[in-house]
C-alpha positions in Angstrom: 326.2 105.2 41.3 329.3 107.4 40.6 330.1 110.6 42.5 329.3 112.7 39.3 325.9 111.0 38.9 325.1 111.5 42.5 326.1 115.2 42.2 323.9 115.7 39.1 321.0 113.9 40.7 321.4 116.0 43.8 321.2 119.2 41.7 318.1 118.0 39.9 316.4 117.0 43.1 317.1 120.3 44.9 315.8 122.3 41.9 312.7 120.1 41.9 312.3 120.9 45.6 312.6 124.6 44.9 309.9 124.3 42.2 307.6 122.4 44.6 307.9 125.0 47.4 307.3 127.8 44.8 304.1 126.1 43.6 303.1 125.5 47.3 303.4 129.3 47.9 301.4 130.0 44.8 298.6 127.6 45.7 298.5 129.1 49.2 298.1 132.6 47.8 295.5 131.5 45.2 293.4 129.9 48.0 292.3 133.4 48.9 291.2 135.1 52.1 291.4 132.3 54.6 293.1 132.5 58.0 296.8 131.7 57.5 296.7 129.3 60.5 294.0 127.3 58.8 296.0 127.3 55.6 299.0 126.0 57.6 296.8 123.1 59.1 295.7 121.8 55.7 299.2 122.1 54.2 300.7 120.1 57.1 297.8 117.6 57.3 298.2 116.6 53.7 302.0 116.4 54.2 301.4 114.2 57.3 299.2 111.8 55.3 301.8 111.4 52.5 304.7 111.1 55.0 302.7 108.4 57.0 302.1 106.4 53.9 305.8 106.5 52.9 306.9 105.5 56.4 304.4 102.5 56.5 305.7 101.3 53.1 309.3 101.7 54.3 308.5 99.9 57.6 307.0 96.9 55.7 309.9 96.8 53.2 312.8 97.1 55.7 311.4 96.3 59.1 311.0 98.6 62.0 314.6 98.9 63.3 315.6 102.0 61.3 312.2 103.7 61.9 312.1 103.3 65.7 312.4 106.6 67.4 315.3 106.6 69.8 315.3 108.6 73.1 318.2 110.9 72.1 316.4 112.0 69.0 313.3 113.3 70.8 314.6 116.7 72.0 315.9 117.6 68.5 312.7 116.3 66.8 310.7 118.5 69.0 312.9 121.5 68.5 313.0 120.9 64.7 309.2 120.6 64.6 308.5 123.7 66.8 310.9 125.8 64.7 309.6 124.5 61.5 306.0 125.2 62.4 307.0 128.8 63.3 308.8 129.0 60.0 305.8 127.8 58.0 303.3 130.1 59.7 305.6 133.1 59.3 306.0 132.2 55.6 302.3 131.7 55.0 301.5 135.1 56.7 304.1 136.8 54.5 302.9 135.0 51.3 299.4 136.4 51.8 300.6 140.0 52.2 303.9 140.3 50.2 304.8 139.6 46.6 305.8 135.9 46.3 309.5 136.7 45.5 309.9 138.9 48.6 308.3 136.3 50.8 310.5 133.6 49.2 313.7 135.5 49.5 313.1 136.3 53.2 312.5 132.6 53.8 315.7 131.8 51.9 317.8 133.4 54.5 317.5 130.0 56.3 320.9 128.7 55.1 322.7 131.6 56.8 320.7 131.1 60.0 321.5 127.4 59.8 325.2 128.3 60.0 324.7 130.3 63.2 322.4 127.7 64.9 324.8 124.9 64.0 327.4 126.8 66.0 325.1 126.5 69.0 323.8 123.0 68.6 327.0 121.3 67.3 329.8 123.7 68.1 330.6 124.2 64.4 332.7 127.2 63.8 331.5 130.2 61.8 334.6 131.3 59.9 335.5 134.8 58.8 334.2 134.6 55.2 330.8 132.9 56.1 330.5 135.4 58.9 330.9 138.3 56.6 328.4 136.7 54.1 325.8 136.4 56.9 326.3 140.1 57.8 326.0 141.2 54.2 323.0 139.0 53.5 321.3 140.5 56.6 321.8 143.9 55.0 320.2 142.5 51.9 317.1 141.6 53.8 316.7 145.2 55.0 316.4 146.2 51.4 313.5 143.8 51.0 311.9 144.6 54.4 312.4 148.4 54.0 312.1 149.3 57.7 309.6 152.1 58.3 306.9 153.3 60.7 304.2 151.8 58.4 303.5 148.7 60.5 300.9 147.4 58.1 303.9 146.6 55.7 306.5 145.9 58.4 304.6 143.1 60.1 304.4 140.9 57.0 308.0 141.5 56.2 309.0 140.7 59.9 306.9 137.5 59.6 308.8 136.5 56.5 312.1 137.3 58.3 311.1 135.1 61.2 310.1 132.3 58.8 313.8 132.3 57.7 315.0 132.1 61.2 312.6 129.3 62.1 313.6 127.3 59.0 317.3 127.9 59.7 317.0 126.6 63.2 314.9 123.6 61.9 317.6 122.7 59.3 320.3 122.9 62.0 318.2 120.4 64.0 318.0 118.2 60.9 321.8 118.3 60.6 322.0 117.2 64.3 319.5 114.5 63.7 321.5 113.3 60.7 324.6 113.0 62.8 322.5 111.0 65.3 321.5 108.6 62.4 317.8 109.6 62.5 316.0 108.4 59.3 314.9 111.3 57.1 311.3 109.9 56.8 310.9 110.0 60.6 312.0 113.6 60.7 309.4 114.6 58.0 306.6 112.5 59.6 307.3 113.8 63.2 307.3 117.4 62.0 304.1 117.0 59.9 302.3 115.4 62.9 303.5 117.9 65.4 302.5 120.9 63.3 299.1 119.4 62.4 298.3 118.7 66.1 299.5 122.2 67.1 297.0 123.8 64.7 294.0 121.7 65.5 292.7 124.0 68.4 292.7 127.0 66.1 290.9 125.0 63.4 288.2 124.0 65.9 287.7 127.5 67.4 288.2 129.6 64.3 287.3 127.5 61.3 286.4 129.5 58.2 284.2 127.7 55.6 286.0 127.0 52.3 284.7 126.5 48.8 285.6 123.3 46.9 288.2 125.3 44.8 289.9 126.6 48.0 290.0 123.1 49.5 291.5 121.7 46.3 294.1 124.5 46.2 295.2 123.8 49.8 295.3 120.1 49.1 297.7 120.9 46.2 299.7 123.1 48.5 300.1 120.1 50.8 301.1 117.8 48.0 303.7 120.3 46.8 305.0 120.8 50.3 305.4 117.1 50.8 307.1 116.9 47.4 309.5 119.7 48.4 310.3 118.0 51.8 311.1 114.6 50.3 313.1 115.9 47.3 315.2 118.2 49.4 315.9 115.3 51.8 316.8 113.1 48.9 319.0 115.8 47.3 321.1 116.0 50.5 321.3 112.2 50.6 322.9 112.1 47.1 325.3 115.1 47.5 326.6 117.3 50.4 325.0 120.6 51.2 328.3 122.4 50.5 328.0 121.3 46.8 324.3 121.7 46.0 322.7 124.2 48.5 323.3 127.1 46.1 320.8 125.6 43.6 318.0 126.0 46.2 318.0 129.7 45.4 316.4 128.7 42.1 313.2 129.0 44.1 313.4 132.8 43.7 313.4 132.5 39.9 310.3 130.2 40.1 308.6 132.5 42.7 309.2 135.6 40.7 307.9 134.0 37.5 304.8 132.6 39.2 304.1 135.9 41.0 304.3 137.7 37.6 302.2 135.2 35.7 299.5 134.5 38.3 299.3 137.8 40.2 301.1 140.4 38.0 303.6 141.0 40.8 306.8 142.9 40.1 309.5 143.4 42.8 310.7 147.0 43.2 314.3 148.1 42.7 315.2 147.9 46.4 313.9 144.3 46.6 315.9 143.4 43.4 319.1 144.9 45.0 318.3 142.8 48.1 317.9 139.7 46.0 321.2 140.3 44.3 323.0 140.9 47.6 321.6 137.8 49.3 322.3 135.5 46.3 325.8 137.0 45.8 326.6 136.2 49.4 325.2 132.7 49.0 327.4 132.2 45.9 330.5 133.6 47.7 329.8 131.4 50.7 329.3 128.4 48.4 332.6 129.0 46.5 334.5 129.6 49.8 333.1 126.3 51.3 334.1 124.4 48.1 337.6 125.8 48.3 337.9 125.1 52.0 336.8 121.5 51.6 339.3 121.0 48.8 342.1 122.4 50.9 341.2 120.1 53.8 341.3 117.0 51.5 344.7 118.0 50.0 
């Protein structure tokens, strides 16, 4: 497959992942007044089952060598799983209490946090332009969060903000695992298993009965989450993050449209200015990285 075809396939896959995660958020919201930890369990359990089936198929097809967990992977698999679980729970808490586009945008701060955490985990330098973009994007999140003394509104926004930090740290761990040659399917399976096991005690102690409709909606949320995980992994397999990561922000378009169609949600002007600020910084960072990579090659 040529480089151009790989690039185009990567774009299509990452847009598909954005749609999957937007649908996941919509299904979570539609499932109604269920404890967000219980929602997280069912989302992760369905993802675990799908990931387990794909790993078993891969194992039978290629043999076990590529799918054997190596000792040096374990610390980063655990860190990725813990951070990812925190990110999901924060995102679910925010989804239930904020409009979908606000919750989605706060979670989409993850790429900026990934830059910072990659500095810690792999010693990657944060250069001047990306550093300024991170600072400006953080200012954009304040327009969405709208800090105040109304803690009933602040807590969901803070949870959404933490979800972005958790996801950013998780993606930095994924980058580290990639450098250690850890198979992507192992990362997805380990994370799904870890998060499912972590949430079992709450499910046993605080289980809330669900209707058939609610159960089906959470199953669909899990299916969409698995679809998002695998398509975003495949996207980065076909093309580097520096070339396609900007298309991940298409999730905000999907989330805004779904929020309006399904819940009649409309972001206020401050949130819209926050979206514009964050996306603008993502575009600037994307263009700068593309130029920097070209200069390194020349």
